N, C-alpha and C positions, 0 to 999 in steps of 0.2 A: 836110614839105610842108604848107602850109596848105590847108584845104579837105577834107582827108581825115579821116575819123572814126577815132580811135584804137581799137586792139583792145579796150581796157578799156571804152570807151564803147559799142562795138558789143556786147560781151558783156552789159552792163547793159541795153541796149535789148532784146536778145533775151530776157533773163531777165524783164524787165517785160512783154514781149509774151506770153510763156508764162503768166505770172500772170494777165494780163488775159483771155486766152482761156479759162483755167480758170474765172475768175469768171463770164464770159459763159455758159459751159457750165453752171455751177451754177445760174444763173438759168433757163436753158432746161430743165434737168432738173427743177427745182422745179415747173414748170408741166405736166410730162408725168405722166400717170397710169399708163401701162403700164410695168410693171417690166422687161419684155424690151427695150422701146425705150430706157429709161434706161440699162440695162446696155450696150446696143449703142452708145449715144452716148458713154459713158465709154470703151469699148474703142477707138472711132474716135479719140477725143481722145488717149488714151495712145499709140496707134500714130503719130498725127501728130506728137506731141511727140518720140517716140523717133526718128522719121525725120529730124527737124530739129535734133537735138542734135549 
């Protein structure tokens, strides 16, 4: 059926979105000075990715 995104394309989109969100987080973490806050940000990111896989 036309108009539907194939499973392979959807997987690539999700993969690219995960990579993009990681790069955005890396940028955010690089501006944060507090170590506890940066660790918390990474934990939240990892949990979010794990929930969406």
